[in-house]
Phi, psi and omega in degrees: 000317179296319179299320180295319179296316180299318179297315179298322181296317179297318179296316179298321180298319179296317178298318180298320178300316180294321181290326184287335184240052182287342186272346185301312177298322180295318178298318179298315179296322180295316178295322179297316178296321180297317178297318178297318179295321178296321178296318178298318180297317179298315178297321179297316178296317179297317179297318178297317179298318179296320179295318179298317180297321178294320178296318178296319178296317178296320178296319179297316179296315182299313189262002174244339183242333186248313182242152175236124180243126180203169175263145175296125186284338185202191181261026180306325183256018178298139006267357182297320179228132178251155178306131180095346177297144178273126182248136174243122182243153179262117187282336190274008177294127183260333178224157186231145180247166181301139180081000171296132173270126188229160170254131183219159181256134171209132178057043178061024178231144176272124183239166179235137180198179181246130178290122179247348179201149179239183183308135179079348175293150178248121181259133177230130174234137179231182184291348179279350181085015180266135175261127176242134174241116184055037176085358182255129180294137180247107179248300179058225181254014180287128186273344190246147179290153183254082180279145175287158176238162182294146175108339180245131180262133179244152358295148183241122176266126184281126180286169178300144178064028175229158173227156177253120187240132177236151170275155179288331180274072194300332182279348182238338189287146166263128185201206184297344174290338179265314187239016173079191182293153183252130175299139180302326180294342178275350177278114189269334182192155171262129182291125181245340181215140176237123176254111187291130175286134180258131177268140181267000000 
């Protein structure tokens, strides 16, 4: 009888132990899930960081090697381009044709102008304000006369690997009439988009 009681007591003790610690497996599962969630979160942050770095690298390539974005510094190209307008240029242009609007460097400044002549073209400016390229008058939609300035002798034959650039605001612009032909390597981009600045 005593042996039976002892056996029952042992069985009851085991049951009691199980009943007394019902939360242990749940706590273990909760910690396991928490560790798993932390690992997922860490992987998510790493993945996000990698994506941001890839986007930054792609942006750097786009805007340092392919496109050039800048504001028009002045009214040299008025009325087509006004001071403050946002300009987007294509850097990979290798050759330029007449009437291309370009961004170019001269005297450590980025300028904007229109290509009016290329290598071997002959530019003539006279006192009437008429621009001639290879003997043909160039009027187009330019509103202002193209007077010659001191320092450049016309007719002017453009040498190889140079272009002749004028601003559209011919009576005010500084351009090839002031500092001569521009090396093609100084032409940094052809303007492909103009975003007009709005005044409030």
